[in-house]
C-alpha positions, 0 to 999 in steps of 0.5 A: 463523526469523527473520534479522536483516540488518545489511548494509543498505548498498543500502537507502541510506535515513535509517530506513525499511528499515534494520532488516529482519527476514527470515523464510523463512515466516510466517503474515503480515508484518502479523501479526509487526509487530503482535507485534513492537510488542507486545513491544518498542519497534521503530525507526520504519522496522523492516521485516518481510519473508518469503519465503512467508506461510501467512496472508497477506490483503488487504482483506475478509480476501481471501487474498494468493496468492504463490509462495514466494521470488518476490515482496516480501512486507514490512511496514514499521512507522511512526510517523506521530504527526504525523497524526490519526485522520481523516488516516490516509487520507494513508498509503494514498495515500502508499504507493500513489504509493511503489509507483508510483516504484518502477514509474517506475524501471523505465518501466512506468506503472501505475493505482490501484484505490482504495483500495489496488491498483496495476495495469498494464493491468488486472493488478494487481501490488500490493496494500496493507493498513495496520493502524493503531494509534490513541490520543487520536484521533491515530495511534500507529503504522501497520503498511504491509503490502505485497505487490509481485510481482516474479518470479512468472509463473503464478497458480492460476484463481481468482485476479484477472488478475495481473502482475509485474516479471518478466512485465513485462520486468524481471529484478531480485531481491526485495531490490533491489526492497526497497531501492527501495521502502524509498527511494521510501517514505521519500521520500513518508513525509517529504513528508507529515510535512513537510505537502508534500502537493501533489505527493503527492496530485497523483501520486496523482491521476495514478495514479487510475482514474476510468473504472471504476464505484465503490460508496461505502459511507458511515459512515451506510451509504449507498451511492453509485454513481459514477465517482471523479475525484480527492482534495484535500489536505483529505481530499475524495473527489470522484465523478461521479454519471453524468456529470451531477453531481459529489459530494463526500465527506469520506474520514473518511466513507467506510466502504468502496470497492468495484468491484462492486455486492454 
């Protein structure tokens, strides 16, 4: 059942999260956001949230495990028509920094595992999945799917090491975290819309894990192994190759980045 929550006074944003459709259970919030766009024209910033997802997923269709009503499962509908299709990587950067901003409110330091995982001391607390609509080489819409562990304390043994706000000592409700994330996401989104990229990229680079070897697959299927160094405002991904040389790759030519060889 879908519930439209109208009392959004605690969100305190211009548009992000001001309209929120909550479901006790659904397949995935991203799937519902796609349906919403197909059926009508939702206002920018509309949020789809769920207490539980039966088919929640991350990159490479990996299952996103989350106990019912314990974590924030949300998809924000954005309309970044100011970005070219080749600039959609900025959205991932923006969302990652927004999540880190929420954690910083609680004095928690984190790091980013490129391109979309947020970790605390090697344990995953959040993941991001964007699904974008493109037309005439511009972005028509973006669905920003975020899973953020809030109150869960235990995961099955087949899930990679995970943590949550409660596990880190922060006793807070899922709705409070939703309000905080709505504010930080809007702040960073408006920054890239105004082309104020320096602060966003600088914040992202400060979070970027540069000590773990990655395997970069380029659009021509060539694979490169190295260590991420930083991202530039012009969309260049810099890697260190065995600490002897560096390489710059345009993000539009990056097909995938993994943290294992196969």
